[in-house]
N, C-alpha and C positions, 0 to 999 in steps of 0.2 A: 395474543403476541405483545400487548399493550405495555412497553416498558412503563416502569413508575418514573416520574419526572422531578424533577428537584422541587417544583412545587408537591409534590406528592408527599415528601419527608413531614414527619413532625417539625416546627419550628426551632431552625437552629439558633436561635435568641439563647446565647449564653453556654451555648453547648461547643463541645469540642469536634472536630470533623476531620476525619481521614478522606484523602481526595486522590485517588490512583490516578494518576498523569502518564501519559507517554513522552517523556521527555528524553526519548532514544534519540538526539539529534545528532548529524553527521559531523564530525570532528576532523581536525588538519592541525599538525603538531599542539595539542593543547588549547586549540582554540576554536570553537563553534561557527560554522561556515552556513550554517541555515537556522534560524531560531523560530522557522514556523511553528515546531510542535512546542515551544515554550508560550509563544504569543496566545495559541489557539483557546486552553485553558484557561487564560486570564478572566472568559469572560464568567466561568464556573466559579473561581476562587471571588472575584468581587459582588457576585450575587450572593454567596455567603456569608462576606464579610459584610453586606449590607443589610445583611437578614440577621444581624446580630451575633454570628460567630464570634467565642470567645478566642477559637483557637483553628486554624487552618493548617493540618498538616499533611503536605503532599507528599509522593512518593513515587517512584519510576525503577525503570533498567537502566541501563546506559551500557550497550556492548555486549559482549561475552566474557565476560570474567572466570567463567568455569566456577561459581560456589566458592570463590575465595577473595579478601580485598586487593586490588591490584591500584595502584595510583595510577594507572595510564585509564581507568574509566571511575574515577574519581568525579564526583556530581559537584566539584565544588566551581568549575565556570558555570554550570547550569544555575548554580545557586547564585551567583553573581547577579547573572541575567535575568534571572526572575526576580531578583527584587528590584532591579533595574527598572524592568517593565511593570511592577504592580505600582512603584512611585510615578511613574508615568500616567499610570492609570489614576492617580490619585487615590490608590487605597492603602490601609494601615498594612505594611509590610513588617513591621512588628510582630503582626499577629499570623504572620505564617511561616511556617517551618519545612523545611525540604530534609528526607531522610537521607543517606545515606544509600548509595546502591542497591537495590533492592537485591541483586543477583552474587552479592556479594556473600548473600547466606543460600547456603547449597537447598534449603528448606522450600526456599522460593520456587523454584522450577520442579521442586518434587512434591509439589502443594501438600507441605508438612503441615498438621494441626499446633505445632509446635509453633512454627514462622507464625502462623493468623494468628495464635494466642500472644503475640509478641505485638505485632501491628495492630490488631485493636484495644489492646491495655491500655483503659483511662479515655478510649473513646467513646462519643455517644453517635454518631451518624456514619455513615458510608458513603461515599460519592464513585462512582467509578464512570472515569472522563478519558479512558486509554483505548479506546477504539482500537486502536495497532496491536493491542496484546489481548485482546478480548476475543480469543481464538485460542487460546493459550489456558488450559485448565491450572496454572498456577495459583500461589497462595495466596498472591495480594488481589487475584481476580474473583476467582471465586469463593472464596475463604468468608472474608468481611461479611459477606450477604446472611450467611448463616448465623452469624451474631448480634448482627447490627441493623437497625431501620436503614435501609438503602434505596440509592435512586442513581439515574444516568445523568452524567453532566451535560452541558450543552453539545461538547463535542460529541460523544458518542451519541448521544441522540439525534445529532445533524445528520451523521451519517449513515444512519440505521431508517431516517425519513430517505434520504436520497435513494440509497441502492434497493428500499422497499419501492419508491418511483420507478425504476429499472425494470423492478419484477413484476409488478402488477398493474403500473399505470403510464408507461413509456408513450409516446406520441410515435406512432409509424411515417416514414419508415423507419426503424431501428437497427441500425448497425452497429456490432461489434469488433474492434480491433485487437487483436492477439499478437503478440512477440514474446521475446526471451527464447529460453535456449530449449528446453524441451519438450516435449509434446504430454509427456507422464505428468509433469508437474501441475499442467493444466487442462488433461485430459475429463475430469468431473467437470469444471465449470464450463468447458466448450461443451459437454453433451448437456448442461441445464440453460446453457445461451441459445443451441438452436432450435430448442422450442418457443426461444421468445424472440430471435433477432429475424430481420429480413433478410441481412447477409452478415458473414462473418466472413472477416477481412483478417489472415494468418502471414504474420513475416518473423524475422528474427530467425534465428537457428532451429527453430519449432518449425519452420515451413521447408524443411530439409526432407524431413520425415513424410509429409505428406506428398512432395514431388515424386520421393521414390514410390510412394504405392500409385502415383500416376504412372510409373514406368518411366521416368528421368534419371539420367546419371546424376550422382551429386558430389564425387569425387570425393577428397578428403573432407566435404563438409560434417557438419554436426548430425549426426544419425542414430537413431534410435529404433534398431531393427524389430525389437519386438514390438514396436508400437505399430509398425507399417500397415497390418493388418487391420488395427483400430482405425487409422487416417483412411483406409480404404473403404472400411464401413461408412464412415461419416460424411465420405464425399460421393456416398450413393443416396444420401439422404436428401430430402425434397429442400431445405434452406440451402442456396449458394455460398460456396465457400469457395473467396476471393484468394487467390495463389500467385505467386512473382511470375511474370512473363520475362522477365529479365534480371540477371542478378550481377552485383559486382564483388568480385572473385579476385583474390590473393594467388601469387606463384608459389609451388612447394618451397616451404623452408621461408616463406616470407615468414615477420615479427610484426604482431598487430596487439593493440592493447592496453590500457592505462601501463604506464610506470616501465614499457619496454621500449628501446630502441626500432623504430619503424623501418621494417626494410621489406623487399621484394616488389615484384611487379604486381599492380593492378589495372585489371580488366575488365571490359562489360562483355558478358556474354547473355547469349540467352537464358533456356528454362533447363539448358544440359549444363553440367561444371566440367570442365577438364577433368583427366586422370591427374591425381595429386595436388591440384587445386582446390582452393577453401573459400567457399562461399560467406562472404562477411558484411554484405548489405544488400538489400533489393536494387534492381536498376531504376534509370530515371525513368523509362516508361511504365515501368510499375509505380513509382511514386505517383506519376501522375492520373494513374487510372486510380490508384486507392484514394486520392484527394479527390478526385472527381465522385467517388463514392460516397465519401465522409460529406460534399457539398451537398448532396442530395437528401441526406437523412436528415430526419426529425428532433433523432436523439442516437447520441453517439457514446458508447464507451470504449474506454482504450485503457489495456495495460498490457506493458511491453515495448521495448525498443524494437527499431526493424530491423537493426544490424548494431556494429558496434561502435556505436557513436561517440563512445570517449577517444575513440582516434578520429582525428577530424577527416582523414581519409575515407572513413566509413558513416559519416554522421549526415549525409545528405537523406536517405530516405526518412531516420527517425525525424530530421528537421522537418522535412514536407508533410509527413503525417502529422507533426505538432502544431504547423501554420494552418494546415487545412483542419484541425479540430479549433485552433484559437479563430481561426476568418469565419468558421460556419455558423448560421443563424440558429444551428439545431441546439437542444440542451444537451451539456457535451460533460461529461463526468471522465477523470482520469484517474485510473486507479493505484495512485501512490508509485511505490517505490522505484524503477528506473526511468518509469514512464515521466513521475514528478521531476524527478533530477533532469532529465532532459527538457521539460517545459522551463524548468527554470533556468537552466543554462542557455537555453534561446531567447532569455527574456517572456517568457509568454503564459508566465504563471496564472497573471494576472487577468487574462482573458479566456479562460474557460469558466464553466458555472460552476462545478465544485472539484477540487482535487483532493483526493482522500487521503487520511494519513495512515492507512495499513494498506498496503500492497496486498499480502496473505491474508490479512482478515475480511477485506473485500472481496475476495474471490471467492473465501470459504462461504462466504453470506450468500454470494450469489449460487453459490453449488450447493447449499446444504437447506439455505433459509432461516439460519439460526447459528449460535454462537454458544460456547461455556461461557463466557462471562456473562452476553446477553438473558441467559437461561437461569443462571446465579441470581440476577437483579430480580426478577420477573417471580421468583421461587422466596424473595428475602423476606426477613421478618417483618419487614413494613409493608406487604404485599397482601 
């Protein structure tokens, strides 16, 4: 399963190199709000330039333009920031190009051979540094390795190395913390982790289906009725699943979430949600219990918030978990997405060992042990 790395490429001296990055950065009002995904691949780009690459052509998607040009998803802000970062690193930014949004071409998501042809035309080598997109069999991910000598960039290689540590070499006790909305979205990774962790902590909207499987009333909280039997089965497994013992709930008709006027009565209850009320966060007792479990671990993997943390009324549970993950001496991995956003919002992103650039990709890798983009690299013409 070893990936080809930059050092395994033919010499880039005098060559043109196509680099697939994940520049899918968060934007607001046409401005980049977090440039982490632009900063990370600078290491790969400068390595190629330092080894004599004549031209580095970077490419990425941004947002979901649905296969047609859309100024809202232009790469121009990314291009400006990329040049600034390259110049700050002392690199020759004049040798680096950024193509327009890959998803302006409908052939990108379809994996069209014609799109691959256009991408690789005039290129000598290919590097995939887009872990966050490596679970997609898109043209820019799986196509170039069939045509060009290919390798993993530093970002992608580091992501795989960290996740392999979780799968094969995690120090015990190993505690996984999963949140988010739906059990169905994470059932596969839950089942995969149950064989590897010493305890599984479940919060967020998905906890209510587990609570229902225990016989608790969940009121108007998010519930996947078709997953109750799966949750009941998982609860009978030998690996303990820690669920909320108390909850923060919102009264019927109350409004919550980003972009809406908050309203309604907020109340703390036990594991039973009153009729018509909605569970929106774990309670303070549960937050303390989850924090204690994290503090006692040697390895922690966290993916998914504990509640609707974008609303300050319901951020306490996610904040408590984020602070516990930041404070523990354990090896800590945060699986991207909303968890990474929460860490950043609480000013704790630099206090964990690894923040993944790909939430969905990290979960799929933990579940399946491989991704289409990784398989393509291993089978590339340079392998």
